[in-house]
C-alpha positions as CSV (number, residue, x, y, z in Angstrom):
1,M,0.0,0.0,0.0
2,T,1.4,3.4,-1.0
3,T,1.6,6.3,1.4
4,T,-1.2,8.0,-0.5
5,E,-3.4,4.9,-0.1
6,H,-2.6,4.5,3.5
7,A,-3.4,8.1,4.1
8,A,-6.8,7.7,2.3
9,T,-7.6,4.5,4.3
10,S,-6.8,6.3,7.5
11,E,-9.0,9.2,6.5
12,R,-12.0,6.9,5.7
13,L,-11.5,5.1,9.0
14,S,-11.4,8.4,10.9
15,R,-14.7,9.6,9.1
16,S,-16.4,6.4,9.8
17,L,-15.4,6.3,13.6
18,T,-16.2,10.0,14.3
19,G,-19.4,10.1,12.2
20,F,-22.8,8.8,13.0
21,G,-23.2,6.2,10.2
22,P,-23.3,2.4,10.9
23,T,-19.7,2.2,12.1
24,G,-20.0,5.3,14.3
25,I,-23.2,4.1,15.9
26,A,-21.9,0.5,16.5
27,T,-18.8,2.0,18.1
28,L,-20.9,4.2,20.4
29,L,-23.1,1.3,21.5
30,A,-20.0,-0.9,22.0
31,I,-18.4,1.8,24.3
32,L,-21.6,2.2,26.3
33,L,-22.6,-1.4,26.6
34,I,-19.8,-3.9,26.2
35,G,-17.8,-5.0,29.3
36,P,-16.8,-3.3,32.6
37,A,-16.2,0.5,32.6
38,W,-12.4,0.1,32.6
39,F,-12.6,-1.9,29.5
40,R,-14.9,0.6,27.8
41,A,-12.5,3.4,28.8
42,L,-9.8,1.6,26.9
43,L,-12.1,1.3,24.0
44,V,-12.5,5.0,24.1
45,R,-8.8,5.6,24.1
46,A,-8.5,3.1,21.1
47,W,-11.3,5.0,19.4
48,A,-9.5,8.4,19.9
49,K,-6.3,6.9,18.5
50,W,-7.8,5.3,15.4
51,S,-10.1,8.2,14.7
52,G,-7.4,10.8,15.0
53,T,-9.2,12.5,17.8
54,P,-6.9,14.3,20.1
55,Y,-7.0,12.9,23.7
56,R,-7.6,16.5,24.9
57,E,-11.0,16.4,23.1
58,I,-12.2,13.7,25.5
59,G,-10.9,15.5,28.5
60,F,-7.4,14.2,29.0
61,I,-5.8,17.6,29.7
62,R,-3.1,18.1,32.3
63,P,-4.5,20.1,35.2
64,K,-2.9,23.3,36.5
65,G,-1.9,21.6,39.8
66,W,-2.0,17.8,40.6
67,L,-2.1,18.2,44.4
68,T,-4.8,20.8,44.3
69,T,-6.8,18.6,42.0
70,V,-6.4,15.5,44.1
71,L,-7.2,17.3,47.5
72,T,-10.2,19.1,46.0
73,G,-11.5,15.9,44.4
74,V,-11.2,14.0,47.7
75,V,-13.1,16.7,49.6
76,F,-15.8,17.1,46.9
77,G,-16.4,13.3,46.5
78,S,-16.5,12.5,50.3
79,V,-18.8,15.4,51.2
80,L,-21.0,14.8,48.3
81,K,-21.5,11.2,49.3
82,I,-22.3,12.2,52.9
83,L,-24.8,14.8,51.7
84,M,-26.4,12.3,49.2
85,T,-26.9,9.7,52.0
86,A,-28.0,12.1,54.8
87,V,-30.1,14.6,52.9
88,V,-30.8,14.0,49.2
89,M,-31.8,10.3,49.2
90,P,-34.0,10.4,52.4
91,L,-35.8,13.4,50.9
92,I,-36.8,11.4,47.8
93,G,-37.7,8.3,49.9
94,A,-34.9,6.1,48.9
95,P,-33.9,3.1,51.1
96,S,-31.3,3.9,53.8
97,V,-29.2,0.8,52.9
98,N,-27.8,-0.1,49.5
99,Q,-28.9,-3.8,49.3
100,T,-26.8,-4.5,46.2
101,Y,-23.6,-4.0,48.2
102,H,-24.7,-4.7,51.7
103,Y,-22.7,-8.0,51.6
104,L,-19.6,-5.8,52.0
105,V,-20.4,-5.1,55.6
106,D,-17.3,-6.2,57.6
107,N,-16.2,-8.2,54.5
108,K,-12.4,-8.1,54.5
109,A,-12.1,-10.5,51.8
110,A,-14.1,-8.4,49.2
111,L,-12.2,-5.1,49.9
112,P,-9.2,-5.5,47.5
113,G,-11.5,-6.3,44.6
114,M,-13.8,-3.4,45.5
115,L,-10.9,-0.9,45.9
116,F,-9.8,-1.7,42.4
117,T,-13.4,-1.5,41.0
118,L,-14.1,1.8,42.6
119,T,-10.8,3.6,41.7
120,V,-10.1,2.2,38.3
121,T,-13.5,1.0,36.9
122,A,-15.6,3.8,38.4
123,G,-13.2,6.7,38.8
124,F,-11.2,6.2,35.6
125,G,-13.5,4.2,33.5
126,E,-17.0,5.8,34.0
127,E,-15.6,9.3,33.8
128,T,-13.8,8.5,30.5
129,V,-16.9,7.1,29.0
130,F,-19.8,9.2,30.5
131,R,-18.0,12.5,30.7
132,G,-15.1,12.6,28.2
133,Y,-16.4,10.4,25.4
134,L,-20.1,11.4,25.5
135,F,-19.4,15.2,25.8
136,E,-17.2,14.8,22.7
137,R,-20.0,13.0,20.9
138,C,-22.6,15.6,21.8
139,R,-20.3,18.4,20.7
140,K,-19.7,16.6,17.5
141,I,-23.4,16.7,16.7
142,F,-24.5,20.0,18.2
143,G,-21.4,22.1,18.3
144,H,-19.4,23.8,21.2
145,G,-21.7,26.6,22.2
146,P,-22.7,27.4,25.8
147,G,-26.2,26.2,25.2
148,V,-24.9,22.8,23.9
149,T,-22.7,22.4,27.0
150,I,-25.6,23.2,29.4
151,A,-27.8,20.6,27.5
152,T,-25.1,18.0,27.5
153,V,-24.8,18.0,31.3
154,P,-28.3,16.5,31.9
155,I,-28.2,14.4,28.7
156,T,-25.0,12.6,29.7
157,S,-26.1,12.4,33.3
158,M,-29.3,10.6,32.4
159,I,-27.4,8.0,30.4
160,F,-25.0,7.6,33.2
161,A,-27.9,7.2,35.6
162,L,-29.6,4.5,33.5
163,A,-26.4,2.6,33.4
164,H,-26.9,1.9,37.1
165,Y,-30.3,0.4,36.8
166,L,-29.4,-3.3,36.2
167,D,-27.3,-3.7,39.4
168,Q,-28.8,-1.1,41.8
169,G,-32.4,-0.6,40.5
170,S,-34.3,2.7,40.9
171,P,-32.4,3.9,44.0
172,G,-29.1,3.5,42.0
173,V,-30.5,5.4,39.1
174,E,-31.7,8.2,41.3
175,Q,-28.4,8.6,43.1
176,A,-26.4,8.3,39.9
177,L,-28.5,11.1,38.3
178,F,-27.6,13.5,41.0
179,T,-24.0,12.6,41.2
180,G,-23.8,12.6,37.4
181,L,-25.1,16.2,37.2
182,F,-22.4,17.1,39.8
183,L,-19.6,15.3,38.0
184,A,-20.7,16.6,34.5
185,T,-20.8,20.2,35.9
186,L,-17.4,19.7,37.5
187,F,-16.0,18.4,34.2
188,V,-17.3,21.5,32.4
189,L,-15.8,23.9,35.1
190,A,-12.5,22.1,35.4
191,G,-12.0,21.6,31.7
192,N,-10.4,18.2,32.2
193,L,-11.3,14.7,33.4
194,W,-9.0,14.5,36.4
195,L,-11.0,16.5,38.9
196,P,-14.2,14.4,38.2
197,M,-12.2,11.2,38.1
198,V,-10.8,11.9,41.7
199,T,-14.1,13.1,42.9
200,H,-15.9,10.0,41.6
201,A,-13.4,7.7,43.2
202,A,-13.6,9.5,46.5
203,F,-17.4,9.4,46.4
204,D,-17.4,5.6,45.8
205,L,-14.7,5.0,48.4
206,T,-16.7,7.0,51.0
207,A,-19.7,4.9,50.1
208,L,-17.6,1.7,50.6
209,A,-16.5,2.9,54.0
210,M,-20.0,3.6,55.0
211,I,-21.1,0.2,53.9
212,Y,-18.1,-1.7,55.4
213,W,-18.6,-0.2,58.8
214,N,-22.4,-0.5,58.5
215,L,-23.0,3.3,58.9
216,E,-25.4,3.8,56.0
217,S,-28.6,3.6,58.0
218,E,-27.1,5.8,60.8
219,I,-26.0,8.5,58.4
220,A,-29.3,8.3,56.4
221,H,-31.2,9.1,59.7
222,L,-29.0,12.0,60.9
223,F,-31.7,14.6,60.0
224,F,-34.7,12.4,59.0
225,K,-35.9,9.9,61.6
């Protein structure tokens, strides 16, 4: 294959992957539906490479300060989880205990796997897919205007929330919708994925601590008996 032919083939592949024809739609569905979130995040990175999409377009932009980003994310994530458990979820009548993960109470054997899942799968994987990739896709369709960005926040958050239905049911969808709105807004304000990634991981690790020490019900009844 000549250099010209190779360039033409690469251009066709790029157009098909970034467009919304059969190949583009199949890629979108695969990234949203196939495998755990860490695997789908790898698919996003592969998609970006093969389509010629700069990584910065999906949010991989170096933050101004790593330490500030990490500390801010840890505070945001832990406080958000406490507020969700103590205020938001009780107000909408959600159960005080997450039955899907209640098996983790005092379950030391399950901790290593859950720590990997919550930091890599949730923090890295879900943010790459539901914030970085989906924001890029919406901007590809609708443009980069402020109105598009504002609309993309709830659109991507609803998709993120629905992804939690199979394993956590309606309460999981409700919680994911609120957290998704916060994380998507954070992504827009920060201009990169790192702050929402750390926030997401801190949120889930705080949730794990609550469950492991069996504090969910106690925190859920701090203000509402």
